C-alpha positions as CSV (number, residue, x, y, z in Angstrom):
1,M,42.0,96.5,156.0
2,K,42.8,99.3,153.5
3,T,46.5,98.6,154.0
4,T,46.0,94.9,153.5
5,A,44.0,95.4,150.3
6,T,46.6,97.8,149.0
7,T,49.3,95.2,149.8
8,L,47.4,92.4,148.1
9,A,46.8,94.6,145.0
10,S,50.5,95.4,144.9
11,V,51.5,91.8,145.1
12,A,49.0,90.9,142.4
13,S,50.3,93.7,140.1
14,T,53.9,92.6,140.7
15,A,53.1,89.0,139.8
16,T,51.4,90.1,136.6
17,V,54.4,92.1,135.6
18,M,56.8,89.3,136.3
19,A,54.6,86.9,134.3
20,M,54.7,89.3,131.4
21,A,58.4,89.7,131.7
22,I,59.0,85.9,131.7
23,A,56.7,85.6,128.6
24,M,58.6,88.3,126.8
25,V,62.0,86.7,127.6
26,S,60.7,83.3,126.5
27,A,59.7,84.8,123.2
28,L,63.1,86.3,122.5
29,P,65.6,84.4,120.2
30,A,68.3,82.5,122.0
31,T,71.0,84.9,120.9
32,A,69.3,87.7,122.8
33,V,69.2,85.7,126.0
34,A,72.7,84.3,125.9
35,A,75.2,85.5,123.3
36,S,76.8,82.8,121.1
37,P,80.2,81.8,122.3
38,V,83.3,83.2,120.7
39,T,85.0,80.4,118.8
40,F,88.3,79.9,117.0
41,T,87.0,79.0,113.6
42,K,84.4,81.8,113.4
43,D,85.9,84.7,115.3
44,V,89.6,84.2,116.1
45,A,91.0,82.5,113.0
46,P,90.2,85.5,110.7
47,I,92.1,87.8,113.0
48,L,95.2,85.6,113.1
49,Q,95.1,85.1,109.3
50,R,95.0,88.8,108.7
51,S,97.6,89.9,111.2
52,C,99.7,86.9,112.5
53,V,100.3,84.0,110.2
54,T,102.6,86.0,107.9
55,C,105.2,85.1,110.5
56,H,103.5,82.4,112.5
57,R,103.5,79.6,110.0
58,P,105.9,76.7,109.3
59,G,109.3,77.7,108.0
60,E,109.0,81.3,109.1
61,I,110.8,83.3,111.8
62,A,108.1,83.0,114.5
63,P,108.7,80.3,117.2
64,M,105.3,78.6,116.6
65,S,102.6,78.3,113.9
66,L,99.1,79.8,114.5
67,M,97.6,78.4,111.2
68,T,95.2,75.9,112.8
69,Y,93.3,75.5,116.0
70,E,95.6,72.7,117.1
71,D,98.6,75.1,116.5
72,A,97.0,78.0,118.4
73,R,95.2,76.4,121.3
74,P,98.3,75.7,123.5
75,W,99.2,79.4,123.1
76,A,95.7,80.9,123.7
77,R,96.5,82.7,126.9
78,A,99.8,84.0,125.7
79,I,98.2,85.2,122.5
80,S,95.6,87.1,124.5
81,L,98.2,88.6,126.8
82,R,100.6,89.8,124.1
83,A,97.7,91.2,122.0
84,A,96.3,93.1,125.0
85,K,99.7,94.7,125.7
86,R,100.0,95.5,121.9
87,E,103.3,93.7,121.8
88,M,102.0,91.4,119.0
89,P,101.6,91.8,116.1
90,P,104.6,94.2,116.1
91,W,103.1,97.7,115.4
92,H,104.1,100.3,117.9
93,V,102.4,103.5,116.7
94,D,100.4,105.2,119.4
95,K,96.8,104.9,118.3
96,T,95.7,107.9,120.3
97,I,97.9,110.5,118.5
98,G,98.2,111.7,115.0
99,I,97.7,109.9,111.7
100,Q,96.4,106.4,111.9
101,T,96.1,105.4,108.2
102,F,99.1,103.4,107.0
103,K,99.9,100.9,104.3
104,N,100.2,97.2,105.4
105,D,99.1,97.9,109.0
106,P,98.8,94.5,110.8
107,S,97.7,96.0,114.1
108,L,94.6,94.8,115.9
109,S,91.6,96.9,116.7
110,D,90.3,97.2,120.3
111,E,87.4,95.0,119.2
112,E,89.7,92.3,117.8
113,I,91.7,92.3,121.0
114,A,88.5,92.0,123.0
115,T,87.4,89.1,120.8
116,I,90.6,87.1,121.5
117,G,90.2,87.9,125.3
118,K,86.6,86.6,125.3
119,W,87.7,83.5,123.4
120,V,90.2,82.7,126.1
121,E,87.9,83.5,129.0
122,G,85.3,81.1,127.4
123,G,87.7,78.2,127.4
124,A,89.2,78.8,123.9
125,P,86.6,76.5,122.1
126,K,87.3,75.4,118.5
127,G,83.8,75.9,117.1
128,N,82.3,74.6,113.9
129,P,85.0,73.4,111.4
130,A,82.7,74.7,108.6
131,D,83.3,78.3,109.9
132,M,87.0,78.1,109.4
133,P,88.2,80.5,106.6
134,P,90.4,78.9,103.9
135,P,94.1,79.1,104.7
136,R,96.0,82.1,103.4
137,T,98.5,81.4,100.6
138,F,101.8,83.2,100.4
139,P,104.3,83.7,97.5
140,D,107.6,82.0,97.8
141,A,109.9,84.5,99.7
142,R,112.8,83.3,97.5
143,T,111.2,84.3,94.2
144,W,111.4,87.8,92.6
145,Q,108.1,89.5,92.8
146,I,109.4,92.4,90.7
147,G,110.0,90.4,87.6
148,T,113.6,89.9,86.4
149,P,115.9,92.4,88.1
150,D,118.2,94.6,86.1
151,I,120.8,94.2,88.8
152,V,121.2,92.0,91.9
153,I,123.1,93.2,94.9
154,K,124.6,90.1,96.7
155,Y,125.8,90.6,100.3
156,P,128.6,88.5,101.7
157,K,127.5,85.2,103.2
158,Y,127.3,85.1,107.0
159,T,127.4,81.9,109.1
160,V,124.8,81.9,112.0
161,P,125.7,79.5,114.8
162,A,123.3,76.9,116.0
163,A,122.8,78.7,119.4
164,G,123.5,82.0,121.0
165,P,122.1,85.5,121.1
166,D,120.5,87.4,118.3
167,L,123.0,88.9,116.0
168,F,123.1,92.5,114.8
169,G,125.7,94.0,112.5
170,E,126.5,95.3,109.0
171,L,127.6,93.8,105.7
172,I,129.1,95.8,102.8
173,T,129.2,95.0,99.1
174,E,129.3,96.6,95.6
175,I,126.4,98.0,93.7
176,P,126.9,96.9,90.0
177,I,126.2,100.1,88.1
178,Q,128.6,102.3,86.2
179,E,126.5,105.5,86.0
180,D,123.8,107.2,88.0
181,R,120.4,105.5,87.7
182,Y,116.9,105.6,89.2
183,I,115.2,102.7,90.9
184,K,111.7,101.7,89.7
185,A,111.2,98.7,91.9
186,I,113.2,96.9,94.6
187,Q,113.0,93.7,96.6
188,T,115.1,92.0,99.3
189,R,115.0,88.2,99.5
190,S,116.7,85.4,101.4
191,A,118.4,83.3,98.8
192,T,117.9,79.8,100.4
193,A,115.3,78.1,102.5
194,K,117.6,77.8,105.5
195,S,118.7,81.4,105.1
196,H,115.1,82.5,105.2
197,R,114.7,81.0,108.6
198,V,117.6,82.9,110.2
199,V,117.0,86.4,108.7
200,H,114.8,88.2,111.1
201,H,114.9,91.6,109.3
202,A,117.4,93.5,107.3
203,L,117.7,97.1,105.9
204,S,119.7,98.1,102.9
205,Y,121.3,101.5,102.3
206,A,123.5,103.1,99.5
207,I,126.5,104.7,101.1
208,D,129.6,106.6,100.0
209,P,132.7,104.5,100.3
210,A,134.4,107.2,102.4
211,S,131.8,106.7,105.2
212,E,132.4,102.9,105.6
213,G,133.4,102.0,109.1
214,E,131.8,105.2,110.5
215,G,128.4,103.7,111.0
216,M,125.0,105.4,110.9
217,A,125.9,108.2,113.3
218,A,128.1,109.8,110.6
219,D,126.1,109.5,107.4
220,G,123.4,106.9,107.1
221,G,123.4,107.2,103.4
222,Q,120.3,106.6,101.2
223,F,117.8,104.1,102.6
224,L,116.9,101.6,99.9
225,V,114.6,98.9,101.2
226,E,113.5,97.0,104.3
227,Y,113.2,93.3,104.6
228,A,111.1,91.4,107.1
229,S,109.1,88.2,106.9
230,G,106.1,88.6,104.6
231,K,107.1,92.1,103.4
232,N,106.3,92.6,99.7
233,A,108.5,94.1,97.1
234,E,108.3,97.8,96.6
235,V,107.2,99.1,93.3
236,Y,107.2,102.9,93.2
237,P,104.3,104.9,91.8
238,E,104.5,105.8,88.1
239,G,106.8,108.8,87.6
240,S,108.7,108.4,90.9
241,G,112.0,106.7,91.8
242,V,114.9,106.4,94.1
243,F,118.2,107.9,93.0
244,L,121.2,105.5,92.9
245,K,124.5,107.2,92.6
246,A,127.3,105.4,90.7
247,G,130.3,104.5,92.9
248,Q,128.2,104.0,96.0
249,R,128.3,100.7,97.9
250,A,125.5,98.8,99.6
251,R,125.3,98.3,103.3
252,L,123.0,95.8,105.0
253,G,122.0,96.4,108.6
254,Y,121.0,92.9,109.7
255,H,119.3,91.1,112.5
256,F,119.9,87.3,112.4
257,H,118.9,84.7,114.9
258,P,120.0,81.1,115.6
259,I,117.5,78.3,114.8
260,G,119.1,75.3,116.6
261,E,121.4,74.3,113.7
262,E,124.2,76.2,111.9
263,A,122.9,78.1,108.9
264,V,124.4,80.4,106.3
265,A,122.5,83.7,105.8
266,E,122.5,84.8,102.2
267,V,120.7,88.1,101.5
268,E,120.4,89.7,98.1
269,V,118.5,92.7,96.7
270,G,117.0,92.8,93.2
271,V,116.6,96.1,91.5
272,V,114.5,97.1,88.5
273,L,115.9,100.4,87.0
274,Y,114.5,103.1,84.8
275,P,116.3,103.3,81.4
276,K,119.7,104.9,81.3
277,G,119.4,108.7,81.3
278,F,115.7,108.7,82.4
279,V,114.9,111.0,85.3
280,P,111.5,110.5,86.9
281,K,109.3,113.5,87.7
282,F,109.5,112.8,91.4
283,T,112.6,111.6,93.3
284,R,111.8,109.7,96.5
285,W,114.3,110.4,99.3
286,S,114.9,108.6,102.5
287,R,117.5,109.7,105.0
288,Q,118.3,109.9,108.7
289,L,117.2,113.3,109.9
290,A,116.9,115.3,113.1
291,Q,119.9,114.0,115.0
292,P,119.9,115.1,118.7
293,T,121.1,118.7,119.0
294,T,123.5,117.7,121.8
295,P,125.3,114.4,122.5
296,L,123.0,111.8,124.1
297,D,123.3,111.9,127.9
298,I,121.4,109.1,129.5
299,P,122.2,108.8,133.3
300,A,121.9,105.6,135.2
301,G,118.5,104.6,136.3
302,T,116.6,107.3,134.4
303,V,114.4,108.0,131.4
304,A,116.1,110.8,129.4
305,R,114.6,113.0,126.6
306,S,116.5,114.4,123.6
307,D,115.4,116.6,120.8
308,G,116.6,117.1,117.2
309,Y,115.5,119.3,114.3
310,T,115.7,119.4,110.5
311,V,114.4,122.1,108.1
312,L,112.8,121.1,104.8
313,H,113.7,123.9,102.4
314,K,111.3,122.8,99.8
315,P,107.6,121.7,99.9
316,A,107.3,118.0,100.5
317,R,105.0,115.0,100.8
318,I,106.1,112.8,103.7
319,I,105.9,109.1,102.8
320,A,107.3,107.2,105.7
321,F,108.5,107.5,109.3
322,Q,110.9,105.1,111.0
323,P,112.3,105.6,114.5
324,H,115.9,104.5,115.1
325,M,117.4,103.8,118.6
326,H,119.1,100.9,120.3
327,N,118.4,98.9,123.4
328,L,117.3,101.9,125.6
329,G,114.9,103.3,122.9
330,K,111.5,103.8,124.5
331,R,109.5,106.2,122.4
332,Q,109.8,108.7,119.6
333,C,107.5,111.5,118.3
334,L,107.5,113.3,114.9
335,E,106.3,116.9,115.3
336,L,105.9,119.4,112.5
337,I,106.7,123.0,113.2
338,Y,105.2,125.1,110.4
339,P,106.7,128.3,109.1
340,T,104.9,131.5,110.2
341,S,105.2,135.2,109.6
342,G,104.0,136.1,113.1
343,T,105.3,135.4,116.6
344,R,103.1,132.5,117.4
345,M,104.3,129.0,116.3
346,S,101.9,126.5,114.7
347,T,102.9,122.8,115.5
348,E,101.4,119.4,114.9
349,I,102.4,116.0,116.3
350,I,102.1,113.7,113.3
351,N,102.9,110.4,115.1
352,C,104.4,108.9,118.2
353,A,105.7,105.3,118.3
354,N,106.9,103.1,121.1
355,F,110.2,101.4,120.3
356,N,111.6,97.9,120.5
357,N,115.1,97.3,119.1
358,Y,114.1,93.9,117.8
359,W,111.6,95.5,115.4
360,H,112.9,98.4,113.3
361,L,109.5,99.1,111.7
362,T,108.9,101.6,108.8
363,Y,105.5,103.2,109.0
364,N,104.4,104.0,105.4
365,Y,101.6,106.5,105.3
366,A,98.6,105.7,103.1
367,D,98.6,107.8,99.9
368,D,95.7,110.0,101.0
369,A,97.2,110.5,104.5
370,Q,100.8,111.4,103.6
371,P,101.5,114.8,105.2
372,L,101.8,117.7,102.8
373,V,104.1,120.3,104.2
374,P,105.2,123.8,103.0
375,A,108.8,124.9,102.5
376,G,110.4,125.9,105.7
377,T,108.7,123.2,107.8
378,I,110.8,122.0,110.7
379,L,110.8,118.3,111.6
380,H,111.1,118.0,115.3
381,N,112.3,114.7,116.7
382,I,111.4,114.0,120.4
383,T,113.0,110.9,121.7
384,W,113.0,109.1,125.1
385,H,115.6,106.5,126.2
386,D,114.9,104.3,129.2
387,N,118.0,103.4,131.2
388,S,116.1,102.2,134.2
389,P,115.6,98.6,135.7
390,A,112.0,98.8,134.3
391,N,113.5,98.4,130.8
392,R,114.3,94.7,130.2
393,R,116.6,95.6,127.3
394,A,118.8,97.8,129.5
395,L,121.9,95.8,129.8
396,D,123.3,97.7,132.9
397,P,120.9,100.4,134.2
398,K,123.5,101.3,136.9
399,N,125.8,102.8,134.2
400,W,125.6,106.0,132.1
401,V,125.0,105.5,128.4
402,G,125.9,107.9,125.5
403,D,126.3,108.1,121.7
404,G,128.0,105.3,119.9
405,Q,128.0,102.7,117.1
406,R,127.7,99.6,119.3
407,T,124.3,98.1,120.3
408,I,125.2,98.9,123.9
409,D,125.6,102.6,122.9
410,E,122.7,104.7,121.8
411,M,121.3,106.6,118.8
412,G,118.2,108.8,118.5
413,F,117.2,109.9,115.0
414,F,114.5,109.0,112.6
415,W,114.5,108.0,109.0
416,I,112.1,110.0,106.9
417,G,110.9,109.1,103.4
418,W,109.7,112.1,101.3
419,I,109.2,113.5,97.9
420,E,110.1,117.1,97.1
421,L,107.5,119.2,95.4
422,T,107.5,122.5,93.6
423,E,105.3,125.3,95.0
424,E,102.8,124.7,92.2
425,E,102.7,121.0,92.9
426,Y,102.3,121.6,96.6
427,K,99.4,123.9,96.1
428,Q,97.7,121.6,93.6
429,Q,98.1,118.5,95.9
430,L,96.9,120.5,98.9
431,A,93.8,121.6,97.0
432,E,93.1,118.0,95.9
433,R,93.5,116.7,99.4
434,K,91.1,119.3,100.7
435,T,88.5,118.3,98.1
436,L,88.8,114.6,99.1
437,Q,88.4,115.4,102.8
438,E,85.3,117.6,102.1
439,K,83.8,114.7,100.1
440,A,84.5,112.2,102.9
441,Q,83.0,114.5,105.5
442,A,79.9,115.0,103.4
443,A,79.5,111.3,103.0
444,E,79.6,110.8,106.7
445,R,76.7,113.2,107.3
């Protein structure tokens, strides 16, 4: 009987607990029992508007628009897949290494990628139209955002056929100045509506006429400006500018793509100059640095590493990092090797970025994150090329590949943008940076 009484008491107690639990659940708000569904208008559209519709809108280079639910719904699963692989939006910096604060960073957070995934898993519902954010507005890509340019560099016209592979190459033209000047602001634009549709991206350089025909492996010249859909004009901070030497010519490294009808690509660069004879306090430099120490040697079917080094003989503030490779480019890291008076080296990997030859991205550091480095710092370039069947861009992974100018050859350097500092300026900026970091840390406590 004791056992039976104990059992009955246990059953009664359990029933009471269950009743209380049911009552508690019933009293909870509906959102606590079942989370509200992820919808396009409330959750997904803000993500696409921030990071995707710059290119994915009518008249732009992307193959489809993502401006509305009706635009995006047929592509829902593809959007989720490409976002999860971090293939789109194009931003290839490794988020687990080094500096993560950049200007104009369109990349998605882990939470945003998860939101898109949940939306697709839930059937990709539209949601309440009232939740839809107002559509983004964009300036006309064919207008000057820098005001009236002092000079306009006009590249030769290029006819893009209606169909065929993407086109890569170079165009050369004159820079209309008669004496050395400094650039205050600069912008690349496609001159016509049809041209805007075929220009995928383009990079402008100032080169010495003697280097024409030698390509970037010889002397890449002075990097001027990058163009890609949605990229804004560049207006340099007050007191800084880019040196433009008289007698140089302009070179455009282009990526055009067919749009189903023949189109003429017209690209031009507008430049606002400082007054004649004016020399800004800071000169902004951008050059290809840290070429591989030995000729590239990429055996068939392998992933090969190469290394290059450049010494900065003056203190500097590093502004930008841009990997440069071709079809086999896989990954590149920028490591700083600091000067030391002892036997032990001090090193720091600033960034690593995966590479896709279709997207020559420049990673511009946020002002408060730009690396400040002392004189004698070595920039170490660590590059990997993938000549294996796993690389879809490897044209013939059964063959060896080495250095060369053609797209089927390889390169392995990086472009670095930097400003040289005096010892006094370096110490002052380093102290200011330290103060800002201490204030930020105190605010987090």
